[in-house]
C-alpha positions as CSV (number, residue, x, y, z in Angstrom):
1,M,-2.7,-5.3,34.2
2,V,-0.3,-2.5,33.0
3,N,-0.1,-4.0,29.5
4,E,-3.9,-4.3,29.2
5,G,-4.0,-0.7,30.5
6,V,-1.6,0.4,27.7
7,R,-3.9,-1.4,25.2
8,T,-7.0,0.3,26.3
9,F,-5.2,3.6,26.5
10,V,-4.1,3.4,22.9
11,I,-7.5,2.3,21.7
12,K,-9.2,5.1,23.6
13,K,-6.8,7.8,22.6
14,F,-5.8,6.7,19.1
15,G,-8.2,4.0,17.9
16,K,-8.2,0.3,17.2
17,D,-6.2,0.6,14.0
18,A,-3.5,2.4,15.9
19,W,-3.4,-0.4,18.5
20,E,-2.9,-3.0,15.8
21,T,0.0,-1.1,14.3
22,I,1.6,-0.4,17.7
23,R,1.1,-4.0,18.8
24,L,2.7,-5.3,15.6
25,D,5.6,-2.8,15.8
26,A,6.2,-3.9,19.4
27,G,6.3,-7.6,18.3
28,I,3.3,-8.5,20.4
29,D,1.4,-11.5,19.1
30,T,-1.7,-11.1,21.2
31,S,-4.4,-8.5,20.7
32,Q,-5.2,-8.2,24.5
33,F,-3.7,-9.2,27.8
34,D,-4.9,-11.2,30.8
35,R,-5.0,-8.6,33.6
36,M,-4.1,-11.2,36.3
37,H,-1.1,-12.6,34.4
38,A,2.5,-11.4,35.0
39,Y,4.2,-10.4,31.8
40,D,7.9,-9.7,31.2
41,D,8.6,-6.0,31.7
42,A,10.2,-5.9,28.3
43,I,6.8,-6.2,26.7
44,T,5.7,-3.0,28.5
45,C,8.9,-1.3,27.4
46,D,8.4,-2.4,23.8
47,L,4.8,-1.2,23.8
48,V,5.8,2.2,25.2
49,A,8.5,2.5,22.6
50,A,6.1,1.6,19.8
51,V,3.5,4.2,21.1
52,A,6.2,6.8,21.2
53,K,7.3,6.0,17.6
54,H,3.7,5.8,16.3
55,R,2.7,9.2,17.9
56,D,6.1,10.9,17.4
57,M,6.4,11.4,21.2
58,A,9.2,11.0,23.7
59,Q,8.8,7.8,25.7
60,G,8.8,9.8,28.9
61,E,5.8,11.8,27.5
62,V,4.0,8.6,26.7
63,L,4.6,7.3,30.2
64,S,3.4,10.6,31.8
65,V,0.2,10.7,29.8
66,F,-0.3,7.0,30.5
67,G,0.3,7.4,34.2
68,E,-2.5,10.0,34.4
69,Y,-4.8,7.6,32.4
70,W,-3.8,4.7,34.6
71,V,-5.5,6.2,37.7
72,G,-8.9,6.1,36.0
73,Y,-8.2,2.8,34.4
74,A,-7.2,1.2,37.7
75,G,-10.2,2.9,39.3
76,N,-12.5,1.1,36.9
77,S,-10.9,-2.2,37.8
78,G,-10.9,-4.2,41.0
79,L,-8.6,-1.5,42.4
80,G,-11.3,1.1,42.1
81,N,-12.8,0.4,45.6
82,L,-9.4,0.3,47.1
83,L,-8.5,3.6,45.6
84,S,-11.7,5.3,46.6
85,L,-11.4,4.0,50.1
86,S,-7.8,4.9,50.4
87,G,-8.3,8.6,51.4
88,R,-10.4,11.7,51.1
89,N,-7.6,13.8,49.6
90,F,-4.4,13.5,47.5
91,V,-2.0,13.1,50.3
92,E,-4.0,10.4,52.1
93,R,-4.3,8.5,48.8
94,V,-0.6,8.7,48.2
95,Q,0.0,7.6,51.8
96,N,-2.2,4.5,51.3
97,L,-0.8,3.4,47.9
98,D,1.4,0.8,49.6
99,D,-1.5,-0.7,51.5
100,M,-3.5,-0.9,48.3
101,H,-0.5,-2.7,46.6
102,D,-0.2,-5.1,49.6
103,R,-3.9,-6.1,49.1
104,K,-3.3,-6.6,45.4
105,M,-0.3,-8.8,46.2
106,M,-2.6,-11.2,48.1
107,A,-4.3,-12.0,44.8
108,M,-1.0,-11.8,42.8
109,P,1.9,-13.1,45.0
110,G,4.5,-12.5,42.2
111,L,3.6,-8.8,41.9
112,K,6.5,-6.4,42.4
113,P,4.7,-3.1,43.0
114,P,6.5,0.2,43.7
115,S,6.6,1.8,47.1
116,F,5.8,5.4,48.0
117,E,6.7,7.4,51.1
118,I,5.4,11.0,51.4
119,V,6.6,13.4,54.0
120,E,5.2,16.9,54.7
121,L,8.0,19.6,54.5
122,D,5.7,22.6,54.9
123,Q,2.0,23.3,55.0
124,S,1.5,22.5,51.3
125,I,4.9,21.1,50.3
126,F,5.7,17.4,50.4
127,E,8.6,15.2,49.5
128,L,7.8,11.9,47.9
129,S,10.2,8.9,47.8
130,Y,9.4,6.5,45.0
131,Y,11.0,3.0,45.2
132,S,10.7,0.5,42.3
133,V,12.6,-2.5,41.0
134,R,11.8,-1.1,37.5
135,P,14.0,1.7,36.3
136,G,12.7,4.4,33.9
137,L,9.2,4.8,35.2
138,T,9.6,8.2,36.8
139,P,7.6,10.0,34.1
140,M,4.7,7.6,34.7
141,V,4.8,8.4,38.4
142,I,4.5,12.1,37.6
143,G,1.4,11.4,35.5
144,L,0.0,9.1,38.2
145,L,0.4,11.8,40.8
146,H,-1.5,14.3,38.7
147,G,-4.2,11.7,38.1
148,L,-4.6,11.1,41.8
149,A,-4.8,14.8,42.5
150,A,-7.5,15.2,39.7
151,Q,-9.6,12.4,41.4
152,T,-9.8,14.5,44.6
153,N,-10.2,17.8,42.7
154,E,-6.8,19.1,43.8
155,K,-4.1,20.6,41.7
156,I,-0.4,19.9,42.3
157,S,3.0,20.7,40.9
158,V,5.5,17.9,40.8
159,E,9.2,18.2,40.4
160,L,11.8,15.4,40.3
161,T,14.5,16.7,42.7
162,S,16.7,13.6,42.7
163,A,16.9,10.6,40.4
164,R,17.7,7.4,42.0
165,S,21.4,6.8,42.3
166,S,21.3,3.0,42.7
167,A,18.9,0.2,42.4
168,N,17.9,0.5,46.1
169,A,17.7,4.3,46.2
170,P,14.4,6.2,45.5
171,D,13.5,8.9,43.1
172,L,12.7,12.0,45.1
173,F,9.9,14.4,44.1
174,R,8.9,17.8,45.5
175,I,5.1,18.1,45.4
176,E,3.3,21.3,46.0
177,L,-0.5,21.5,46.6
178,L,-1.7,24.5,44.6
179,A,-4.5,26.7,45.9
């Protein structure tokens, strides 16, 4: 689903010709992806690198913009009902991301979704622990968080406070709900 999301993102933001160029630069021989098929993570990495090269952007910037786009894309897919039912506000939606991923895993048993734990530190300040078997997606998480906040008409600031130190450790973020 992520690779198909990258494809639709590129077409929507930059056009069909850009997608063809990016797809070929990434060495992808198909013009679209089956959303229910698991693809090698290297394909996603190659696509992000090709988008970055084509748009003269850093890969982290591509991932951040894509993360924000992803929320709407996933919302228009079968995950849409799960997202809208997962909470009335930003914090509730983040708290329920793991439940949504668990439901998705029933349809896709090989799925390796990330895990999120959010803890309130103060009235409007939270710490988010993000666990993933995939390194390097921290910028996408930042975009995703902004996308989730936009869905509930909230504004946030997000700061990476600690990058994961090992494969089993989380990235830690400080999130502030802005008035």
